[in-house]
N, C-alpha and C positions, 0 to 999 in steps of 0.2 A: 444370279444375285438375288438377294431377298428385300430388296427396297420396296417391293409390294407387300411385305409380310412384317408390319410393325407387330412388336412383341412377340414375334415367333423366334424359333430356333434359326440361326443363322447357317446356311449352307456356305461353307468356307471357299469352296473352288481353288483349294490350293493356296490361299493366301495366308491362312494361319491355322492351327490346330483348332478344332471345335470345341475341345474341352476347355479352352481358355477364354472365349468370347462367348458371352451369353446373348440375352435379347437384344434386338434393335430397339433403342429408344427415339432415334431421330433418323429418318429415312433421307436417302440421297434427294428426292424430289422436295421433301420438306425444307431441307437445307437451302438447296438452290432457289426455293421460292422466297424463303426468309431472307437470303443474301441479297436478292433483288430490292425487296423492300427496304432493308437498311440502307442499300446504295441510292435508292430514291430519295430516302429520308436526309441522308448525308447531303446529296446533291441540293435540296432545296435549303437545308440549313446553312450551307457554305456557300451559296449563290455569289458570285462576284468576288470571292476569295479563292486563293491557290493553297489549300491546306496541305501539311505534312503528314503523311500517314507513317507511323513508327510501328512496324511489326514486332511484337516480342516472340523471338525464336525459342525453340524450334517449333513449337506446336502451333503457332498462328499463321505458318508460312502458307499453307493451303488456303486458309480462309482470307487471309489478306490478299491474295491472288485473286480470287474471285471478286472479294469485296471491291477492290479499286477498279476492276472492269465495270463493275455495276455503278460507278460514281461518273456521272457526266459532268466533270469540271477538270480544268488544269490541276494536276497535284503532282505531288513529289512524294518519294518513299524513301525510307531508312529504316535500320533495323537495330536492335539491341538484343543481347542474350542475357538473360538473368536466370538465376537457378535458387530455387528454396527447396527443390525435391531431390536431387540427384536422381538414383535410380529407385527411389521409394515411391509409395503410393499415397504417403500423406507427407505434407509440407514439414521441413525442419524448422521453420520459422527464422531462419536465417538468410537473408538475402545477399546473392553476390553478383555484381556486374561482371559478366564473362567477356562480352563485346559491347562497346560503347557507340554512340552515334558518330556518325561522319559530318552529318549536317549540323549548321548554327541554328540554333532554335531563337534567338532574339527577335521578338515581334511577329514570332509565326503562330498560326492556328494548327496546334498539333491533334492529331486522332491518334489514340494509342490503340492497337488492334491486338486483343488478347484471345487467346484460345477459350480459357476457362477461368472463371473467378471462384477460388475455393475459399479460403480463410481472409483473403481481401489484403493480408499483409505485405505481399509482393505488389501489389498494384498500389498501394498506399505509399509505400516506399517509392516506387517507379515515379508516382505522379508528383510528389514532393520533389524528387530529383530533376524532373524536367521543369516544373514551375520554377525552381530556382535557376533556371537557365534563361530567365526572362522571355518565355513564351509569351504570347499574347493571350493564348487561352490553351488549355489542356482538357480534352474529352475523352471519353473511354467507349470503345466499341467491341464487346466481348461476344463471341458465338455463344458461350455458355456460362451460366450461374448455378453452382450447386446450391440448393435450397437449405437454408439452416446451418450452414457451415461458416458464415460470415462473422469474424471476430472483430473487423473494422468496418464501420458503416460507410461505404464508398457511394457517390454519386455515380450511376452509370447512365450515361445519356441513351446508349444505344445497345440492346441486348437482344441476342438471337433467341435463346431458349433457356428457361429454367428446367433443372433436372434434380431428380431426388440425389441424396448425398453419396451415390454409389460411385465408384472409380470407373471411368469410361474411356474407351478408345475409338479410334477412327478419325478421319477427315484431320489428319495432323496430329491428334492427341495419341501419346504412346503409353506402352506399359514396357519399362527397361528398354527403349528403343524399337521396339516391334509395334506393328498394326496401324502405323501412321497413314498408310496407303489404301485402308479400307473407305470406301465412299460414302459411309453413313457412320452414325455414333452408336455404340454399343456398349452394354454393360460388360466390364472385363471381370472374369471369375476365376482368374489364375492366380498365381502368386506373384508380387511386383518384385 
C-alpha cells in the first residue's frame, strides 16, 4: 500500500491498473483520523437524541459504515440511491431517486451522509426532499467537497476534506463502477 506516500504514484497491488489512478490525495490514515473526529463531533452535537443517518448510495457506504461506528449514540440508518452522474465523470444536473427511504422522517433528526459534494445540485434536491417530509432537522456530513465547483451554496455542517476539482476514486468513490475498494482517495486519470 502507498498510504505512507501521499502525493506519490500508487502501487496498485492488483486492485486496479496503475495507468488509471494517479496521486493519493487523502491517505487511509488521514481518512481514519478525520472520521473519528467527525464521529466525536456528531456525538456531542446530538447528545440525548437518536439521529437517523441517511446514506446516499453507492459512494457513501464505506464512509457511513465507519462514521456510524465512530458515533457513540443510539442511532438508526437508512439509505437512498440518487443519480445525477450515471457512468460519467461530470454531473448531468438531473437528479433521479433510484431507491427511497424505508423510515418515516417525521420529527426525526436526520444526518445525510454523502461521499462527495460537487455542484451541490444533488444535495440541494435531496435536502429539500427530506425537509418536506417533516424531519425535525436535516444536516449533512460529507467526506469530500470539490473546491470551486458548487453551483448551489449549501450549509455543510460536517466536512471531511476539501479537494481540488479533480475526479477522484477510492474509499467508496468510483469511476464507472471501479475502484470503490481502494482504502484511500486518489486522483482518477483514466477516462470515465
